[in-house]
N, C-alpha and C positions, 0 to 999 in steps of 0.2 A: 504493500500500500504506500503510495507516494505521499510524502509529507508536504503539505502546501507551504510555499515559501512566503515569508513575510515581505511586504513591500517596503524594504529597508530604505530605499532612496526616498520614497514619499514620506515615510515616518521621519527620516533625518531632516528633510526640508521643513516639515511641520514643526519639529522640535526646535530647529534653528530659528524659524520665524517667531515662535512663541518666546524663545529666549531673547530675541531682540526686543520684542514687545515689553517684556519684563525688565530688560536691562536698561532701557532708556530712562524711566523714572528712577530706577534703583541707582544708577550712576549719578544722576542729578542730585539725589539725596545724599549719597555717600561723599560727593565732592563738598557739599555745603557742611556736612557734619565734620569732615576731616580737616577742612581748610578755613573754617570761620570760628571765632571765639564765642559760640552761641551760649556757653555756660557762664562766661565772665564779662562779656561786653555790657557796659552800662546802658547803652541805647543803640538800637538799630532803626526802629521806626518812630515817627514823631508822636504817635498816639499810643505807644506801648504802655505808658504810665496809666492812662485811663483804663485800658483793658485789664492789666494786671491788678490794679487796685480794686476795680469792680469785682473781679473774681475772688480776690482775697477776702473782701468784705462778705460776699455771698457765702464763701466757704466757712465763715465764722457765724453764719446764721442770720445775716441781714438780707431781707427779701428785696429784690429789685422793684422799682417804681414806688408809688406812694411817697413817703418822705425821701426815699433814695431816688435822686433825680437821675434819669437815664433815658436818652432819646434814641436808643438803638434797640433792635429786637434782642431777645435774651438767650438764644440757643447757644451761641459761642461762650458767653459768660457762664452759663450753667454747666456746660461740659468742662470748661477749664476749672471751675470751682470744684467739681467732682474730682478732677485729677489732683488738685491741690489737697483735697482731703485724703486721697490715697497715697500720694508721693511727697507731699509737703509743698509749701508755697514758694516755689523756686522759679526764677525767670526762665531757666532752661526747660522747665516743664511746659510752659506756655509756648516757647519757641519750638520745641519738638512737635507740639500739636500743629503749629503752623507749617513746619517743615514736612510733616507727614501729609498734610493736605496739599502742600505745594507739589509733592510727588504725585498725588492723585491728579492735580491740575495738569501737570506735565504729561502724565499718562493719557489723560483725556484729550489734550491738544494733539498729542502724537496720533491718537486714534482717529480723530476727526480729520486731521490734515492728510493722513494716508488714505482716507476713504476715497475711492475713485481714482487713486494714484498708486503709490507704492510706499514701502517703509522708509525709504530715503527722504521722501517728502515730509514724513512725520519727524524724522531726526532733524532735518533742516529747520522745521518750524520751532522745535525746542531750542536749537542753537540761537535762532533769531530772538526768541522770547528771553533767553538768558542775557542777551545783549541790551535789552530795554532798560532804561533808567528806572530805578525803584524795584525792578522785578526780583533780583536776588536778595535785596535787603528786605522786601516784603515777605519773601519766602522763609526768612528766619526771624521775622518780627511777630510778636504776640499781638496781632491786629486782625481786623475783620475782612479786609478786601480779598486776600487769597483764599481763606476758607469759604467765603460766599461764592466766589467764581469757580472754585474747585468743585463744589457740589453742583453748581449750575451747569458747568461744562460737562461733567459726567452725566448729568441729566440729558443734555443734548446728545452725547454719544449713545446713551441707552435708548433714546428715542429713535436714533438711526438704526440701532439693532432691530427694533420692532419694525421700522419702515422697510427693512430689507427682508422681512419675513421670519424673524426668529421668535415670534410668539408674543402674546399679550402681557406676559410677565415683565418683559422689558419695558412695555409702555407704562404699566403700573409703577415699576421701579423709577422710571423717569419722572412721573408725576410726584412721587414721594420726595425725591431728591430736589425737585424744583421748590416744593413747599418748604423744605428744610433750608435751602439756600436763601430764600426770602426771609426766613426767620434768623439768619445770621446777619444779613444786611440787605436792605431794600434795593441797593444798587444792582443786585443780580437781576432786577426787572429790566435792565437794558437788553437782556436776551429776548424779551417777549415779542417785540415787533418782528424780528427776523423769524422767530418761531411761528408766529401767526401766518406769515407768508409761506413757510414750509408746509404748514397744515393745509393752506389753500391749494398749493401745488399738488400735495398728496391727494386731496379730495378730487381735484380736477382731473388728475391722471387716472384715478380710479373710475370716474364717471366716463372718461373717454375710452377706457378699456372694456367697460361693461355697458349694459343697457341703461337707459335713464329712468328705469322704474324705481319705485320707492324703496324696494328691498336693499339694493346696494347703497343708496344714499343714506338710508337709515342706519346701516351698519357703520358707515363712516362717522356719522354723528354719535353713535354709541361709543366708538373709540375715543372721540374727543371728550365725551362726558366722563368716560372712565379715567382718562388722563387728568382732566380738571378736578374730578372728584378725589383722586389720590392726592393731588397737590393741595386741595382745600382741606382734606383730612389731616395731612401732616402739618399744615399751617395752623389749623384749628386746634390740634392736639397741643402744640406749643403754647397757644393762647390760653387754653384751659389749664395747663400745668403751671405757667410761670407769669402770666400777665397779671399785674396788680392794678389797684385803683389809680385812675388818672394816666395810665400808660399811653393811650391814644392821644390824649390832649397834650402830653409832653412832646410826643413825636411830631404831631401836627404843628404845634406852636413853635417848636424849635426850627423846623425845616421850612414851613410854608406861611408863617404869619406875615402880615404886611410889614411889621417892624423888622423882621428878619430879612425880608426881601429888600427893603430900603437900605438897611445897614450893609447888607452884603454887596449891593450895587455900589455903595459909596466907599466901602473899606475892604471888602473881600477880594482876594486875588482873582483876576479873571483868567479865562482860558485863552492862550495865544498859540497859534500855529507855529510861531517862531521857536517854541521849545522843541519841536520835532527834529530839527537838524542835529540835536545832541545824539539822536539814535539814527544816524545817517544810514548805517547798514541795514537796519530793520526797515526803515521807510523806503529805501531804494529797492530792496527786494520785494516789498509789498507793492510798490508801483509796477514792478515787472509782472507780478501776479494780477494786478488790477487791469493792466493793459491786455494781458492774455484773456482775462474774463470778459472784457468788453468785446474782444475779437471773436471769442469762441462761445461765450455765454454757457459755460459749463454749469450744470445744475448744482454740482457739489460745492461750488464756491459762492453761491448766492447768499448763504447764511453769513459768512464773515463780511461780505460787502454791505449787507443791510445792517449788521451789527455796527460796523464802522460808521455808517451814515447816522444811525440812531445816536451813537455816542457823540458825534460831531454836533448834531442838532441840540441835544440835551445840554452839553457843556458850553455850547455857544451862548445859551440863554441863562443857564443856571449859575448862580454865584453862591458861595465861593468855589474856586477850583483849587483843590489841594494837590500836592505833588503825587500822592499815592493814587489819584484818579488816573494817572497815566496807564495803569494796568488795563483800564477799560478800552484803550486804543491798542496797547501792545499785543493783546491776545488775538483780535481779528487781523491785525497787521502781520503777526507771525504766521497765522493760519494761511493767509493769502500768499505770503512770501514763500513759505516752504512748499506748498502745493503748486504755486504758480511757476517756480523755477523748474521743478521736475517736469511738469506738464508742458512747459515750453520746449524742453529738449525732446520729449516724446512727439510733440506736434511736428517739429522740424524733421525728426528722424523719419516719420511716415512719408514725408515729401521727397526724401532722397530716392532717386531712380534706382532700379536694379542694376547690378554690376554690368558694365559694358554698354549701357545706354547713355545717351547724351542728356544734357539739361541738369547736371548735378551742381553746377557752379553757384547758382542762386541759393538753393537750400544749404549748400556747403558754406557759403559766406554767412548765411543766417545762423548756421550752427556755430561758427567761430565767433560771430558777434554776440550771440546769446551767451556763449561760454565766458567770454570776457566780461560781459555785464554781470553775470552771476558771480564770477570770481571776485569782482570788485565789491559787490554787496556782501558776500560772505566773509571776505577778509576784514572789511570794516566792522562787521558784526562780531567776529572772533576777537578783534582787538578791543572792542568796547566791553565784551563779556569779561575778558581778562582784567580790564581796568576796574570794572564793578566788583569783581571778586577781590582784587587787591585792596580796594577801599574798605570792604567788609573786614578783611584780615587786620587792618590797622585800627579797628574800632577801639575807642577809649574804654579801659576796664573799670568796672564799678569800684574796685579796690582803691583807685586813684581819684575818685570823685570827692571833692571837699564836702559837699552837702551830705553825703552818706556818712562820712567821718563825724561830722557835727551831730547828726541825729543819733548815731550810735553812742558817741561819747556822752551826750547830755540826755540820753533817752532811757536811762536806767529807771525802771519802775513807772515809765510813762505809758498810759493807755491810749491817749489820743494826741495827735499833732494836727496842725492845720498848715498846709504848705501848697504852693502851686507846683512844686517839684515832686510829682507823684512817684516817679521812678526812684528818687532818693529815699522817700518814705518806704517804698516797697522793699528796696534793697536793705534798708535798716530794720525792717520788720516792724514798722510802726503803722497804726491804722489812722485813717483820716475819717472824720464824721461823714456818714453816708450822704447827708444833705450837701456836703461841700466837697465830695470826692471827685465829681465830674463837673467842671466849670469850663466848657469850651466857649468860644466867642459867640456861638449861636445862642447859648443860654442867656448871655448878657444882652445880645442884640434883641432877642424876643421879649425881654423884660421879665423872664422867669426867675431871675435872681436879682434882688435889690440890696443895697448896703444894709438896710434895716433887717432883711432876712438873714444876711450873713452874721450880723451881730446877735440876732435871736438864736441862731444855731450855735454860735460860740457860747452863749450863756447856757444853753441846754447841755452841751457836752463838756464845756470848760476844759478844752485841751491844754495839757500841761506845757506844750511847746508850740510856738508859732514861728514859722520860717517863711518870710515873704520879702521880696524886694520892695524898695520905696514906691515904685510906680504902682505895684499891686496893692500896697497898703493904702495909697491915695485913691485908687480906683474903688476900693471897698469902703473908703472913708473910715479907716480904723485907727488913725493916729490918736485921737482922744481916748478911744476905748483901750488901746494898748497902754497909754499913759496911766489910766485908772487901774487896770487889772494886771498888767504885766510889767516886768522889768527886763531891760536889755541884758544880754549876755556879753560881757566885755570883749571876748575874743572874736565874736561874730556879730557885726553890726546889724544883720538882718534877722537874728535869732532872738526870740523873747521867751522868757519863762514866767509862768503864772505866779503871782505873788501868794 
């Protein structure tokens, strides 16, 4: 009896392909773990202090919302607080959470960029993303942007798995991830307009392939309702578990009140296209992909094009524009650039005539020109990625931060401190009163925190130490209050101890 032979060549190719799929996010994560001071750096991202202090307070039993002012959804904070309870309140714990989700983000970008192309397109998209300003620092920062878009982009990838016929489970999974992404940060909603167009294309393609009777159309709407129901269910579960009184009012007032909009227009940093040349390799490669898309109109690349248009329209009008919002552009640009470069080669290759036939010189010159153009973009991207990694490696250590030393030295037996340097308080292991832990500019612009409310909170908690610069003391009108209730510490002019 003959023994059937295993298709070793096919299995080897399958194993190699899956190995590459896993290796791309794994290498990305290992490089950042091995080459960045994620355990010891005082600061990577500008809002790390907010997120770490919120999670620290929640891990100590303080519920979000209500007296605890917070204008962001709670999912990331609650997960990080749980990790603090399990492993201790360490900055490295929060950064490893972000790094793990950054690997998920990279894996999802790789997956969607190679869709309709090949694995090299996904690898190039990841390289281009790594070259984007803020991308690597956000990947190791305990902040919200990377976690939100990691879940959102995996939801897009899972949706494509369903769209390619792999079962309704992928569609339900996509909806759940979308709801979770929105409960990390609402900026994940930038994906929705492009998604709506994808749904429209999907339904239209289904109707053109089948009869126009009610049966097929109803099946399409059932799938949409399943997806929306899973998204709403995940979103609603987080609301039921963790939203407190006044949560929606805090968020709406902070982001959309008339006072916030007026102040943001007057004082908030605006979005400028002039910032894009800092990422010349990424932008250049994306322009190649955009030109290819306009010429060929490939369905696989409509999503990043529409995502990019949505981000441009939103940030052109919305104020303020913070540096970490650059991720909203970097992701679709990397997707376009990676897939566009490879598809350009394949498009030109198909136009090369068979051997021995004439007419090769035009596609041959096009091949050489496209190769040079892609080489320029890729070399610029690699240089920028190296520069970004080097900047992270030189991050200032917390052990050398003067404010951390002050709070540790004078914080023996201290329960509460009030400071605008939340990272220093976190590294020193000191708690800030929940009402005063999160004071972004939007809270002041919207009138949700007044000097009278600051003084009332100080009277409730009576923090033993106050560490504020002069301009912040004047902003909160605390000079008289400090004179009455506190005494300055001689060695630190901005540090006060309660009498």
